[in-house]
C-alpha positions, 0 to 999 in steps of 0.5 A: 422655816429657812425660807421664812428666816431668809425672807425676814433677814432680807426684809430687814436688810432692805429696810436698813439699806433704804434708811441709809439711802434716805439718810444719804439723800437727806444729807445731800439735800441739806448740802444742796440747800446750804449751797443754794443758800450760800449762792443766794446770799452771795448774790443778794449781797452783791445786789445790796452792795450795788444798791449801796454804791448807787445810793452813795453816788446819788447822795454825793451828787445831790450834795450842794457845792457850798456844803462840799466847799465848807467841808474842804475848808474844815479839812484845811482848818484841821491841817495845822493840827496835823502839821504840828504833829508832823513837826513834833515827830520831825523835831524828836527825830532830829534830836535823836539823829543829833544824839546818834551823830554825836555818839558816832563821833565820840565812838570814832575818837575812841576807836582812833585812840584804841587803834593808836594804842594797839599800833604802839603795842604791835610796834613794840612786839616787833622789836622786843624779845621775851618781855615788854615794858607796858605803862611802866610794867614789864610783861612777858611777850606771850601775855602781851600778844594775847592781850593785844590780840583780844584788844584787836578783836574788840577794836574790830567789833567796835569798828563794825558797830560804829559802821552799823551806826553810821549806816543807821545814821545815814538811813535816819538822816535820809528819812528825816530829810524826806519827812522835812520835804513831805512837810514842806510839800504839805504846807505848799499844797495847803496854801495852794488848796486854800487859794484854789478854794477861794477861787472856786468859792468866787466862781460859785458865788458868780454862778449863784448870782447869775442864776439869781438874776435869771430866776428872780420872780418879777411880778409884772401883772400890774404893769401889764394891766396898766398897759392894757388899760392904756391900749383900751383907752387909746383905742376908744379915743381913736374910735371916737375920733374916727366916728367924729370925723366920719360924722363930720364928713357926712355932715359936710357932704349933706351941706354941700348936697343941700347947697347944690340942691338949693342952687339948682332950685334957684337956677331953675326958678331963674330960668322959669322967671326968664322964660316967663318974663321973656314970653310976656314981653314978646306978647306985649310987643305984638299987641 
């Protein structure tokens, strides 16, 4: 019984261990598959980006220069609107800077007044003993000292505040000057680009005209036909003239030959006649 029970327990444990191992293998397999999916997706994404960049380059290179020039003109035409926005911002900042400058000037005037008043009180403290006469009012020295001490602290804080405002004013003035220079540069660059675009447009027109001169389809087939007919007629005339001259030459040769033959025949007849008559005369003389 114990052995059977032990065998059953062992079998159950083996089954559980196998199931656990299968689960672990399944999880591991899922992790591997997920990793491969991510890697493949990343790799595929890289290919997609490469294809998109290549397509973008091809599309960009296939756009005619005329279209690109037209886009440049449109962009230049939009610049005045941007310049107006920049001018508006600069104008608003100029107003704020002037306002801050006026505030600082006013604050410095007030500081000078406060400083002078504190100085007067301090000089009075140096000469007085128990009481001081302030604006027609007699006040204890201790109270005046406390009051002037508070005024001094307030004066120092106000002076620091004015110094901070002056630093802020300097920074805003520098930024404002930089913005003005940037606007001037933008306007100059715009004019320069407009001139360059016109020059580029002229060069492109010259190029297109040159290309048109070379690419005009000229149908010279009719002229070629006329020239060929002319050559044919000329050759035929020259041929017939040559034949005529050859025939004329042949006729002349025949006439000469016939005349020579007739002359030879006549000469032969004359010789025969001379021979005949000379022989007859000799015979008659002998008789």
